N, CA and C of each residue as an Amber inpcrd file, in Angstrom:
protein
   231
-117.3200000  33.0140000 -39.1480000-117.9420000  33.8710000 -40.1350000
-117.2420000  35.2390000 -40.1750000-117.1530000  35.7910000 -41.3150000
-116.6530000  37.1200000 -41.5180000-117.2910000  37.6410000 -42.7880000
-117.4040000  38.9430000 -42.9060000-118.0500000  39.4500000 -44.1310000
-117.3810000  40.6850000 -44.6550000-117.6210000  40.9530000 -45.8740000
-117.1480000  42.1320000 -46.5460000-118.3830000  42.8630000 -47.1060000
-118.1820000  43.9550000 -47.8300000-119.3260000  44.6910000 -48.3440000
-120.2080000  43.8660000 -49.2710000-119.6140000  42.9600000 -50.0110000
-120.3850000  42.2630000 -50.9970000-120.3680000  40.7850000 -50.9110000
-119.8330000  40.2420000 -49.8460000-119.8720000  38.7770000 -49.6540000
-119.5800000  38.3860000 -48.2160000-119.8060000  37.0670000 -47.9760000
-119.6490000  36.5830000 -46.6010000-118.7120000  35.3710000 -46.6620000
-117.8860000  35.2320000 -45.6440000-116.9750000  34.0720000 -45.5260000
-117.5360000  33.2190000 -44.3770000-117.7440000  31.9530000 -44.6210000
-118.2370000  31.0490000 -43.5900000-117.3340000  29.8170000 -43.5060000
-117.0530000  29.4210000 -42.3100000-116.4090000  28.1420000 -42.1360000
-117.4450000  27.2050000 -41.5280000-117.8290000  26.1930000 -42.2900000
-118.9520000  25.3690000 -41.9310000-118.5470000  23.9130000 -41.9090000
-118.9230000  23.2310000 -40.8580000-118.8040000  21.7650000 -40.7500000
-120.2320000  21.1810000 -40.9590000-120.3110000  20.2590000 -41.8680000
-121.6610000  19.6940000 -42.1410000-121.4940000  18.2110000 -42.4950000
-122.5780000  17.4560000 -42.3470000-122.5030000  16.0220000 -42.6180000
-122.1000000  15.7510000 -44.1110000-121.2680000  14.7710000 -44.3460000
-120.8140000  14.5090000 -45.7120000-121.9480000  14.0430000 -46.6780000
-123.0670000  13.5760000 -46.1170000-124.1840000  13.1780000 -47.0090000
-124.9800000  14.3490000 -47.5740000-124.7480000  15.5530000 -47.0240000
-125.4490000  16.7510000 -47.4790000-124.7260000  17.3400000 -48.6790000
-125.4130000  17.5750000 -49.7850000-124.8000000  18.2040000 -50.9250000
-124.4750000  19.6700000 -50.6440000-123.3370000  20.1050000 -51.1470000
-122.9470000  21.4970000 -50.9050000-124.0060000  22.4730000 -51.4050000
-124.5790000  22.2030000 -52.5950000-125.6270000  23.0840000 -53.1110000
-126.8290000  23.1620000 -52.1870000-127.2180000  22.0260000 -51.6450000
-128.3740000  22.0150000 -50.6830000-128.0140000  22.7960000 -49.4280000
-126.8260000  22.6750000 -48.8930000-126.4010000  23.4090000 -47.7610000
-126.4050000  24.9320000 -48.0220000-125.8390000  25.3330000 -49.1330000
-125.7670000  26.7260000 -49.4920000-127.2050000  27.3240000 -49.7040000
-128.0480000  26.6070000 -50.4180000-129.4120000  27.1200000 -50.6300000
-130.1630000  27.2240000 -49.3000000-129.9500000  26.3180000 -48.3920000
-130.5830000  26.3940000 -47.1040000-130.0860000  27.5970000 -46.3120000
-128.7640000  27.7990000 -46.2700000-128.1610000  28.8930000 -45.5410000
-128.6790000  30.2720000 -46.1170000-128.7230000  30.3260000 -47.4430000
-129.1860000  31.6050000 -48.0500000-130.6490000  31.8360000 -47.8190000
-131.4820000  30.7830000 -47.8830000-132.8880000  30.9350000 -47.6840000
-133.2450000  31.3430000 -46.2590000-132.6900000  30.6380000 -45.2950000
-133.0040000  30.9650000 -43.8790000-132.4650000  32.3310000 -43.5090000
-131.2550000  32.6190000 -43.8940000-130.6630000  33.9780000 -43.5460000
-131.4110000  35.0610000 -44.2180000-131.8490000  34.8880000 -45.4570000
-132.6330000  35.8750000 -46.1490000-133.9690000  36.1840000 -45.4160000
-134.6480000  35.1320000 -44.9920000-135.8880000  35.3170000 -44.2950000
-135.6870000  36.0550000 -42.9550000-134.6750000  35.6550000 -42.2390000
-134.4040000  36.2720000 -40.9560000-133.9860000  37.7430000 -41.0810000
-133.1240000  38.0410000 -42.0320000-132.7130000  39.4140000 -42.2480000
-133.8230000  40.3080000 -42.6750000-134.7020000  39.8100000 -43.5630000
-135.8650000  40.5830000 -43.9940000-136.8460000  40.7770000 -42.8710000
-136.9390000  39.8640000 -41.9840000-137.8760000  39.9840000 -40.8430000
-137.4500000  41.0400000 -39.8490000-136.1410000  41.2010000 -39.6660000
-135.6320000  42.1100000 -38.6510000-135.0780000  43.4260000 -39.1980000
-134.7920000  43.5240000 -40.4800000-134.1580000  44.7160000 -41.0540000
-134.8200000  45.0880000 -42.3900000-134.6860000  46.3450000 -42.7100000
-135.0590000  46.7810000 -44.0560000-133.8770000  46.5890000 -44.9360000
-133.9530000  45.6080000 -45.8070000-132.7940000  45.1640000 -46.5980000
-132.9530000  45.6480000 -48.0380000-131.8720000  46.3020000 -48.5040000
-131.8280000  46.6670000 -49.9270000-131.5130000  45.4250000 -50.7720000
-132.2440000  45.2530000 -51.8180000-132.0070000  44.0650000 -52.6650000
-131.8580000  44.4720000 -54.1250000-131.3360000  43.5740000 -54.8940000
-131.2210000  43.7130000 -56.3020000-132.1890000  42.7680000 -56.9690000
-133.1930000  43.2680000 -57.5590000-134.2020000  42.3960000 -58.2780000
-134.9030000  41.4510000 -57.2600000-135.1510000  41.9410000 -56.0470000
-135.8250000  41.2010000 -55.0210000-135.0710000  39.9640000 -54.5360000
-133.8130000  39.8680000 -54.8060000-132.9580000  38.7970000 -54.3000000
-131.9350000  39.3320000 -53.3610000-131.9320000  38.8120000 -52.1400000
-130.9290000  39.2490000 -51.1460000-129.5480000  38.7290000 -51.5500000
-129.5040000  37.4420000 -51.8860000-128.2200000  36.7820000 -52.2270000
-128.1390000  36.5190000 -53.7090000-126.9370000  36.5630000 -54.2070000
-126.6740000  36.1230000 -55.5800000-126.8490000  34.6580000 -55.6950000
-127.2200000  34.1320000 -56.8450000-127.3530000  32.6720000 -57.0040000
-125.9730000  32.0160000 -56.9940000-124.9250000  32.7760000 -57.1020000
-123.5390000  32.2370000 -57.1660000-122.9650000  32.0320000 -55.7610000
-122.0470000  31.0910000 -55.6880000-121.2580000  30.9140000 -54.4580000
-119.9790000  30.1940000 -54.7730000-119.0270000  30.2840000 -53.8620000
-117.7900000  29.5860000 -53.9430000-117.6580000  28.6600000 -52.7420000
-117.4180000  27.4330000 -52.9520000-117.1890000  26.4790000 -51.8440000
-115.7930000  25.8450000 -52.0840000-115.0520000  25.8270000 -51.0160000
-113.7100000  25.2060000 -51.1160000-113.4770000  24.3490000 -49.8940000
-112.8490000  23.2460000 -50.0610000-112.5110000  22.3870000 -48.9190000
-111.1380000  22.7800000 -48.3890000-110.9190000  22.4300000 -47.1350000
-109.6380000  22.8140000 -46.5290000-108.7990000  21.5990000 -46.2580000
-109.1610000  20.4930000 -46.8280000-108.3810000  19.2600000 -46.7490000
-107.8770000  18.9650000 -45.3570000-106.5910000  18.7440000 -45.2070000
-106.0200000  18.4230000 -43.8990000-105.5120000  19.6110000 -43.1250000
-105.8750000  20.8460000 -43.5270000-105.4090000  22.0280000 -42.7780000
-105.9630000  22.0330000 -41.3740000-105.1850000  22.4290000 -40.4110000
-105.7280000  22.4910000 -39.0320000-106.8300000  23.5410000 -38.9700000
-107.8720000  23.1800000 -38.2480000-109.0560000  24.0510000 -38.1170000
-108.6960000  25.4790000 -37.6680000-107.7660000  25.5890000 -36.7440000
-107.3710000  26.9020000 -36.2370000-106.7480000  27.7830000 -37.3440000
-106.0030000  27.2110000 -38.2350000-105.4200000  27.9430000 -39.3500000
-106.4840000  28.4470000 -40.2960000-107.4560000  27.6260000 -40.5780000
-108.5530000  28.0420000 -41.5100000-109.3780000  29.0980000 -40.8070000
-109.6360000  28.9610000 -39.5350000-110.4260000  29.9150000 -38.7600000
-109.7280000  31.2730000 -38.7900000-108.3960000  31.3280000 -38.5680000
-107.6510000  32.5580000 -38.6050000-107.7410000  33.1930000 -40.0230000
-107.6500000  32.4030000 -41.0400000-107.7890000  32.8970000 -42.4020000
-109.0910000  33.5790000 -42.6230000-110.1920000  32.9520000 -42.1990000
-111.5310000  33.5290000 -42.3980000-111.6600000  34.8190000 -41.5630000
-111.2010000  34.8110000 -40.3220000-111.3270000  35.9810000 -39.4830000
-110.4960000  37.1780000 -39.9380000-109.4020000  36.9200000 -40.6730000
-108.5030000  38.0330000 -41.0700000-108.8010000  38.4870000 -42.4850000
-109.8450000  38.1450000 -43.1290000-110.1010000  38.5170000 -44.5070000
-110.2110000  40.0360000 -44.7180000-110.7750000  40.7570000 -43.8080000
-110.9370000  42.2110000 -43.9980000-109.6960000  43.0060000 -43.5020000
-108.8310000  42.3540000 -42.8060000-107.6930000  43.0800000 -42.3020000
-106.6090000  43.2660000 -43.3770000-106.1070000  44.5110000 -43.5030000
-105.1020000  44.7050000 -44.5050000-103.7550000  44.0110000 -44.1250000
-103.0760000  43.5630000 -45.1580000-101.7430000  42.9630000 -44.9480000
-101.8810000  41.6140000 -44.3930000
């Protein structure tokens, strides 16, 4: 996981029978409830997360390469 001011990068392994939309909705719902429980969170129109998301597969890329990519998202250069 890594985050920026307006979005979060996650590297997730999940069962192939789970639909991506179901996974994302679950992650957003649970994280929203936990964050609101522990922090005073500013929201836009009472929604913590945007309804939009980007999901991409990493095919045959080695896990360590993908992990490094996610971890380095905020680092310049």
